[in-house]
C-alpha positions as CSV (number, residue, x, y, z in Angstrom):
1,M,5.5,-26.8,-14.8
2,Q,3.9,-28.1,-17.9
3,S,3.0,-26.3,-21.1
4,C,-0.4,-27.0,-22.7
5,S,-1.1,-28.2,-26.1
6,A,-3.8,-26.5,-28.2
7,S,-5.8,-29.5,-28.8
8,A,-6.1,-30.0,-25.0
9,T,-7.1,-26.5,-24.1
10,I,-9.2,-25.0,-26.9
11,L,-12.8,-25.8,-26.5
12,H,-15.8,-25.1,-28.9
13,L,-16.9,-21.7,-28.0
14,N,-19.5,-19.3,-29.2
15,R,-18.2,-16.2,-31.1
16,R,-18.8,-12.7,-30.0
17,P,-21.0,-10.7,-32.2
18,A,-19.2,-9.2,-34.9
19,G,-18.3,-5.5,-34.7
20,T,-18.4,-5.5,-30.9
21,V,-15.4,-4.3,-28.7
22,A,-13.4,-7.6,-27.6
23,A,-14.1,-8.5,-24.0
24,I,-11.8,-8.2,-21.0
25,F,-12.0,-11.1,-18.6
26,C,-10.6,-12.2,-15.2
27,F,-10.3,-15.6,-13.7
28,G,-8.8,-16.0,-10.5
29,L,-8.9,-17.3,-6.8
30,S,-7.9,-15.4,-3.6
31,H,-7.9,-15.7,0.1
32,H,-11.7,-14.8,0.0
33,T,-12.3,-18.1,-2.1
34,A,-9.6,-20.6,-1.6
35,P,-7.6,-21.9,1.2
36,I,-3.7,-21.5,0.9
37,A,-3.3,-25.2,0.3
38,I,-5.2,-24.5,-3.0
39,R,-3.5,-21.2,-3.7
40,E,-0.1,-22.1,-3.3
41,K,-0.4,-24.8,-6.2
42,V,-1.2,-22.3,-8.9
43,T,1.2,-19.4,-7.9
44,F,3.6,-18.2,-10.5
45,S,7.3,-17.7,-9.8
46,P,8.9,-14.6,-11.5
47,E,10.7,-17.0,-13.9
48,G,7.4,-18.6,-14.9
49,F,5.8,-15.4,-16.2
50,A,7.6,-15.5,-19.8
51,A,6.4,-19.2,-20.4
52,A,2.9,-18.5,-19.2
53,Y,2.4,-15.4,-21.4
54,H,3.8,-17.2,-24.4
55,D,1.3,-20.1,-23.8
56,L,-1.7,-17.8,-23.3
57,L,-1.0,-15.9,-26.5
58,E,0.3,-18.7,-28.7
59,L,-2.9,-20.9,-27.9
60,G,-5.1,-17.8,-28.7
61,L,-6.7,-17.7,-25.1
62,A,-5.9,-14.0,-25.2
63,R,-4.7,-11.2,-27.5
64,E,-3.3,-9.4,-24.4
65,A,-2.8,-10.9,-20.8
66,L,-1.8,-9.9,-17.4
67,I,-1.1,-12.3,-14.4
68,V,-1.4,-11.1,-10.8
69,S,0.1,-13.6,-8.6
70,T,0.7,-12.9,-4.8
71,C,0.5,-15.0,-1.5
72,N,-3.2,-13.9,-1.4
73,R,-4.2,-14.3,-5.0
74,T,-3.7,-15.5,-8.4
75,E,-5.5,-13.9,-11.2
76,I,-5.4,-13.9,-15.0
77,Y,-6.8,-10.8,-17.0
78,A,-7.2,-11.3,-20.7
79,H,-8.5,-9.2,-23.6
80,G,-9.6,-10.8,-26.7
81,G,-9.1,-14.4,-27.5
82,Q,-11.0,-17.5,-26.6
83,G,-10.5,-17.0,-22.7
84,Y,-14.0,-15.5,-22.3
85,H,-15.1,-19.1,-21.4
86,R,-14.4,-19.6,-17.7
87,Q,-13.5,-23.2,-18.0
88,V,-10.8,-22.5,-20.6
89,L,-8.9,-20.2,-18.2
90,Q,-9.3,-22.7,-15.3
91,D,-8.1,-25.7,-17.3
92,W,-5.2,-23.7,-18.7
93,L,-4.1,-22.6,-15.2
94,C,-4.3,-26.2,-13.8
95,R,-2.4,-27.6,-16.9
96,F,0.2,-25.1,-16.7
97,H,1.0,-25.9,-13.2
98,D,0.6,-29.8,-13.8
99,V,-2.2,-30.1,-11.4
100,D,-5.6,-31.9,-11.5
101,P,-8.0,-29.9,-13.7
102,R,-10.8,-30.4,-10.9
103,L,-8.4,-28.7,-8.3
104,L,-10.0,-25.3,-8.7
105,D,-13.6,-26.4,-9.0
106,G,-15.5,-24.4,-6.3
107,Y,-12.6,-22.1,-5.5
108,G,-12.3,-19.8,-8.6
109,Y,-14.3,-16.6,-9.6
110,Y,-14.8,-15.3,-13.0
111,S,-16.0,-11.9,-14.4
112,N,-16.0,-10.1,-17.9
113,D,-16.1,-6.5,-19.3
114,A,-17.2,-3.8,-16.6
115,E,-17.0,-6.2,-13.7
116,A,-13.5,-7.4,-14.6
117,V,-12.5,-3.9,-14.8
118,R,-14.2,-3.1,-11.6
119,H,-12.5,-5.9,-9.9
120,L,-9.0,-4.8,-11.0
121,F,-9.7,-1.3,-9.8
122,R,-10.8,-2.7,-6.3
123,V,-7.6,-5.0,-6.3
124,A,-5.3,-2.0,-7.1
125,C,-7.1,0.2,-4.4
126,G,-6.6,-2.5,-1.7
127,L,-10.3,-3.1,-1.3
128,D,-10.2,-6.7,-2.0
129,S,-7.1,-7.3,0.3
130,M,-7.1,-9.1,3.6
131,I,-6.5,-5.7,5.3
132,I,-8.7,-3.1,3.7
133,G,-6.7,-0.4,2.0
134,E,-3.1,-1.9,2.4
135,P,-0.8,-0.2,-0.1
136,Q,1.4,-3.2,-1.0
137,I,-0.8,-4.6,-3.4
138,L,-0.7,-1.7,-5.7
139,G,3.0,-2.2,-5.9
140,Q,2.4,-5.9,-6.7
141,V,0.1,-4.9,-9.5
142,K,2.5,-2.6,-11.0
143,D,5.2,-5.4,-11.0
144,A,2.7,-7.7,-12.6
145,Y,2.1,-5.1,-15.4
146,Q,5.8,-4.7,-15.9
147,A,6.3,-8.5,-16.4
148,A,3.5,-8.4,-18.9
149,A,5.1,-5.5,-20.7
150,D,8.4,-7.2,-20.7
151,S,6.9,-10.4,-22.1
152,G,4.9,-8.5,-24.8
153,A,1.6,-9.5,-23.6
154,A,0.2,-6.2,-22.6
155,G,-1.1,-4.5,-25.6
156,P,-3.0,-1.1,-26.0
157,V,-6.2,-2.1,-24.1
158,L,-4.4,-3.7,-21.0
159,N,-1.9,-0.9,-21.0
160,R,-4.6,1.5,-20.9
161,L,-6.6,-0.4,-18.2
162,L,-3.5,-0.9,-15.9
163,H,-2.6,2.8,-16.1
164,W,-6.2,3.8,-15.4
165,S,-6.2,1.4,-12.3
166,F,-2.9,3.2,-11.1
167,R,-4.8,6.5,-11.4
168,V,-7.9,5.3,-9.7
169,A,-5.7,4.0,-6.7
170,K,-4.1,7.4,-6.5
171,R,-7.4,9.2,-6.6
172,V,-8.9,6.7,-3.9
173,R,-5.7,7.5,-1.7
174,S,-6.0,11.1,-1.9
175,E,-9.9,11.5,-1.8
176,T,-10.5,9.1,1.0
177,A,-8.9,7.9,4.4
178,I,-8.6,4.4,3.1
179,G,-5.0,4.0,4.0
180,S,-4.6,6.5,6.9
181,A,-6.3,4.7,9.8
182,P,-4.1,2.0,11.7
183,V,-5.6,-1.4,11.6
184,S,-2.9,-3.6,13.2
185,V,-1.4,-3.5,16.6
186,A,2.1,-2.8,15.2
187,Y,1.0,0.0,13.0
188,A,-1.3,1.4,15.8
189,A,1.9,1.7,18.0
190,V,3.6,3.6,15.1
191,S,0.7,5.9,14.8
192,L,0.5,6.7,18.4
193,A,4.4,7.4,18.3
194,R,4.0,9.9,15.6
195,Q,1.0,11.6,17.2
196,L,3.1,12.0,20.6
197,L,6.6,12.7,19.3
198,G,5.8,14.2,15.9
199,N,8.6,13.4,13.3
200,L,10.1,10.2,14.1
201,E,13.4,11.0,12.3
202,G,16.3,11.1,14.8
203,K,14.3,9.2,17.5
204,S,15.9,6.5,19.5
205,V,13.9,3.2,20.1
206,L,14.7,0.7,22.7
207,L,13.4,-2.9,21.7
208,I,12.6,-5.4,24.8
209,G,12.6,-8.8,23.4
210,A,13.3,-10.1,19.8
211,G,10.1,-12.1,18.6
212,D,8.1,-11.4,15.4
213,T,5.8,-8.9,17.0
214,I,8.8,-6.7,18.0
215,E,10.4,-7.0,14.7
216,L,7.0,-6.1,12.8
217,V,6.7,-2.8,15.1
218,A,10.4,-2.0,14.4
219,T,9.9,-2.4,10.7
220,H,7.1,0.1,10.8
221,L,8.9,2.5,12.8
222,R,12.0,2.3,10.4
223,E,9.6,3.0,7.5
224,H,8.7,6.1,9.2
225,G,12.2,7.4,9.8
226,V,13.5,5.9,12.8
227,G,17.3,5.1,12.4
228,R,18.4,4.3,16.0
229,F,17.5,1.0,17.5
230,T,18.8,-0.8,20.5
231,V,17.8,-4.4,21.4
232,A,17.5,-5.8,25.0
233,N,16.9,-9.6,25.0
234,R,17.3,-12.5,27.3
235,T,19.0,-14.7,24.6
236,A,22.1,-13.1,23.2
237,E,22.0,-14.7,19.8
238,R,18.6,-13.8,18.9
239,G,18.9,-10.2,20.2
240,E,22.1,-9.8,18.1
241,Q,20.3,-11.0,14.9
242,L,17.5,-8.6,15.4
243,A,20.0,-5.7,16.2
244,E,22.0,-6.4,13.0
245,K,18.8,-6.4,11.0
246,F,18.1,-2.9,12.2
247,T,21.6,-1.7,12.4
248,G,21.6,-1.5,16.1
249,N,23.2,-2.8,19.3
250,A,22.2,-5.7,21.3
251,H,22.3,-6.0,25.1
252,A,21.3,-8.1,28.1
253,L,18.2,-7.4,30.0
254,E,20.2,-6.2,32.9
255,A,21.2,-3.1,30.9
256,I,17.7,-1.7,30.4
257,P,17.9,1.1,33.3
258,E,20.8,2.5,31.4
259,L,19.4,2.2,28.0
260,L,16.2,3.8,29.1
261,R,18.1,7.1,29.5
262,D,18.5,7.7,25.7
263,A,15.3,6.2,24.4
264,D,12.3,8.1,23.0
265,V,10.3,5.0,22.5
266,V,10.3,1.6,24.2
267,V,8.5,-1.3,22.8
268,S,8.5,-4.4,25.0
269,C,7.1,-8.1,24.3
270,T,8.7,-10.8,26.1
271,A,7.5,-14.0,27.8
272,S,8.5,-12.8,31.2
273,L,5.9,-13.6,34.1
274,L,7.0,-10.7,36.1
275,P,7.5,-7.0,34.9
276,I,10.7,-6.2,33.4
277,V,10.4,-2.5,33.7
278,T,9.2,-1.5,37.1
279,L,8.1,1.8,38.6
280,E,11.1,2.1,40.6
281,T,13.4,1.9,37.7
282,I,11.3,4.3,35.7
283,S,11.3,6.8,38.5
284,A,15.0,6.7,38.7
285,V,15.7,7.0,35.1
286,M,13.2,9.9,34.7
287,R,15.1,12.1,37.2
288,Q,18.4,11.5,35.1
289,R,16.8,11.9,31.6
290,V,17.1,15.2,29.7
291,R,15.3,13.7,26.5
292,G,11.9,14.7,27.7
293,E,8.6,12.5,26.7
294,L,9.0,8.9,27.0
295,M,6.6,6.6,25.1
296,L,6.3,3.0,26.4
297,V,4.4,0.2,24.4
298,D,3.8,-3.0,26.2
299,L,2.6,-5.7,23.9
300,A,3.2,-8.7,26.4
301,V,0.8,-10.8,28.2
302,P,1.4,-10.9,31.2
303,R,2.5,-7.2,30.9
304,D,6.2,-6.3,30.8
305,I,5.8,-2.9,32.1
306,A,4.4,-1.9,35.5
307,P,1.1,-0.2,34.8
308,E,1.8,2.4,37.5
309,I,4.4,3.9,35.2
310,D,1.6,5.8,33.4
311,E,1.3,8.0,36.3
312,V,4.9,9.2,36.2
313,A,5.3,12.6,34.6
314,Q,6.3,12.6,30.9
315,C,5.8,9.0,30.6
316,H,3.1,7.6,28.2
317,L,2.2,3.9,28.6
318,Y,0.1,2.0,26.1
319,T,-0.9,-1.6,26.4
320,L,-2.1,-4.3,24.0
321,D,-5.8,-3.4,24.7
322,D,-5.2,0.4,23.9
323,L,-3.6,-0.6,20.7
324,N,-6.3,-3.2,19.8
325,N,-9.0,-0.5,20.4
326,I,-7.1,1.9,18.1
327,A,-6.9,-0.9,15.4
328,Q,-10.6,-1.8,15.7
329,A,-11.4,1.9,15.3
330,G,-9.2,2.1,12.3
331,M,-10.8,-0.8,10.6
332,R,-14.1,0.8,11.2
333,A,-12.7,3.9,9.6
334,R,-11.4,2.1,6.7
335,R,-14.7,0.4,5.9
336,E,-16.4,3.8,5.8
337,A,-13.6,5.1,3.5
338,A,-14.2,1.9,1.5
339,A,-17.6,2.8,0.8
340,A,-16.7,6.3,-0.6
341,A,-13.9,4.5,-2.6
342,E,-16.5,2.2,-4.3
343,L,-18.3,5.3,-5.5
344,I,-15.1,6.5,-7.0
345,I,-14.4,3.2,-8.8
346,A,-17.9,2.9,-10.0
347,D,-17.5,6.4,-11.8
348,E,-14.1,5.4,-13.2
349,V,-15.5,2.0,-14.5
350,G,-18.0,3.9,-16.3
351,E,-15.6,6.3,-18.0
352,F,-13.2,3.3,-19.0
353,Q,-16.1,1.4,-20.5
354,Q,-17.2,4.5,-22.6
355,W,-13.4,4.7,-23.8
356,R,-13.6,0.9,-24.7
357,E,-16.9,1.2,-26.6
358,S,-15.4,4.1,-28.5
359,L,-13.0,1.6,-30.1
360,D,-15.8,0.0,-31.7
361,V,-16.3,3.0,-34.2
362,V,-12.7,3.7,-34.8
363,P,-12.5,1.1,-37.9
364,A,-15.8,2.7,-39.3
365,I,-14.3,6.2,-38.7
366,R,-11.2,5.2,-40.6
367,R,-13.1,3.9,-43.5
368,L,-15.3,6.9,-43.8
369,R,-12.2,9.1,-43.7
370,D,-10.5,7.1,-46.4
371,H,-13.6,7.0,-48.5
372,V,-13.9,10.8,-48.4
373,E,-10.3,11.4,-48.8
374,E,-10.4,9.4,-52.1
375,R,-13.4,11.5,-53.4
376,R,-11.6,14.6,-52.4
377,Q,-8.2,13.7,-54.3
378,E,-10.3,12.8,-57.4
379,E,-11.9,16.1,-57.3
380,V,-8.7,18.0,-56.7
381,R,-7.1,16.3,-59.6
382,R,-10.0,17.3,-61.9
383,F,-10.3,21.1,-60.9
384,M,-6.4,21.6,-60.8
385,H,-6.7,21.1,-64.5
386,Y,-9.0,24.0,-64.8
387,L,-6.7,26.2,-62.7
388,D,-3.8,25.2,-65.0
389,Q,-5.8,26.4,-67.9
390,G,-6.0,29.9,-66.2
391,Q,-9.8,29.8,-65.2
392,N,-11.0,32.2,-62.6
393,P,-9.7,30.7,-59.2
394,H,-13.0,32.0,-57.5
395,A,-15.2,30.1,-60.0
396,V,-13.0,27.1,-59.9
397,L,-13.1,26.9,-56.1
398,D,-16.9,27.3,-56.0
399,A,-17.6,24.6,-58.6
400,F,-14.9,22.3,-56.7
401,S,-16.9,22.6,-53.6
402,K,-20.1,21.9,-55.0
403,A,-18.8,18.9,-56.9
404,L,-17.2,17.5,-53.8
405,M,-20.2,18.0,-51.7
406,N,-22.4,16.0,-54.2
407,K,-19.8,13.4,-54.6
408,V,-19.8,12.7,-51.1
409,L,-23.4,12.8,-50.4
410,H,-24.4,10.8,-53.4
411,D,-24.3,7.4,-51.9
412,P,-26.0,8.4,-48.6
413,I,-28.8,10.2,-50.4
414,A,-29.3,7.3,-53.0
415,T,-29.5,5.0,-49.9
416,L,-32.3,7.1,-48.2
417,R,-34.3,7.2,-51.3
418,Q,-34.5,3.4,-51.6
419,P,-35.8,0.5,-49.3
420,C,-33.0,-0.8,-47.3
421,Q,-33.0,-4.4,-45.9
422,E,-30.5,-3.7,-43.1
423,A,-32.4,-0.8,-41.5
424,T,-35.6,1.0,-42.1
425,N,-35.8,4.4,-43.8
426,E,-37.0,6.0,-40.5
427,S,-33.9,4.6,-38.7
428,L,-31.6,6.1,-41.4
429,V,-33.3,9.5,-41.1
430,A,-32.8,9.4,-37.3
431,A,-29.2,8.4,-37.6
432,L,-28.7,11.1,-40.1
433,D,-30.1,13.8,-37.8
434,I,-27.8,12.5,-34.9
435,L,-24.6,12.3,-37.1
436,F,-25.0,15.7,-38.5
437,R,-27.0,17.4,-35.8
438,L,-29.7,18.5,-38.2
439,S,-32.3,19.0,-35.4
440,D,-29.8,21.5,-33.8
441,A,-29.2,23.3,-37.0
442,E,-33.0,23.7,-37.5
443,G,-33.5,24.9,-34.0
């Protein structure tokens, strides 16, 4: 990792117009735009965030900054500073990671203001993920925000933006079906198990095989409450490793008939050329079982479980084709939900932008209040003297209110009566009507 020098990074940039709210910008690359060979060169380790934030702020590239770095994306969000020029952020990212500045040419994307806000909302909601609606990205955005806050890089604007994005993600989850439909074979298996068996807590699962697919299904099952796992595998060492990971017991394949008696769910995926669970085995087991429904999931090709088993009473067999069909239907449902989520995001972006634009008038409001307060205090001091002299309080209060009104309105009225270079009298009168709602008062 290499820090940047100001002379190497700061470019000649056009200033934003005075009096406008400082921009929010985003520069990044993701699985949509760049292969992993490019993405992996500019990812940030947890230890690298502090130095990165120090660099961005010290060099004036941002007044506030947020870096989201996952296996699928690296994105820099900045508020204020000189990073509103795309090339500045791209060059900084390459120099920070000590790679050729041309590395990201054609792979990065850039947005600012409303589009940058919209992009972050879409990321937080899982709409920009490889699997639409996946929930992990929201946790990763929250972790990124925490790192920025710990480094002092997240100021009032990004604080508001990030908390707004969390609220938008929650709203999308609650008002659409973006995360409910299964979109992977593993998750489809778990969804079926919940439909068939209800609550999975206390259920017992037999895993036949010990490969990555079996492990992924088991991970989803554990996330949904399953606590009892048994592994049957041809290779003892691999079976024991998987059983240890899920706090279960490992057995040889020969123990399957006995293990089936206590299982509620069976998931099988091996490289066997012949069925491991036969019709004869299941028929004998079901005569001895007292646990009721048995769900069998066969993820192997060739199949591990004899297809005739589906005809046995209280047995429910699902194959890879069944789960693929469910996953594809789930993906269609998520795409439909994504369309509804986009409408929610558009609404939220509009509200956030209104909040940001309101910041532009805050200094003017403060100056106005200070100006009027100064005049008020002057008149209070002057008229307190009359009260101290014992003059009639009602007369003093009436005179005070008239004097204060004249003092506050003197400069605006004088400006209206004279030609103004900055604005026409007509525009000033229109502004006066709007500010004091004079048209409403006349109506």
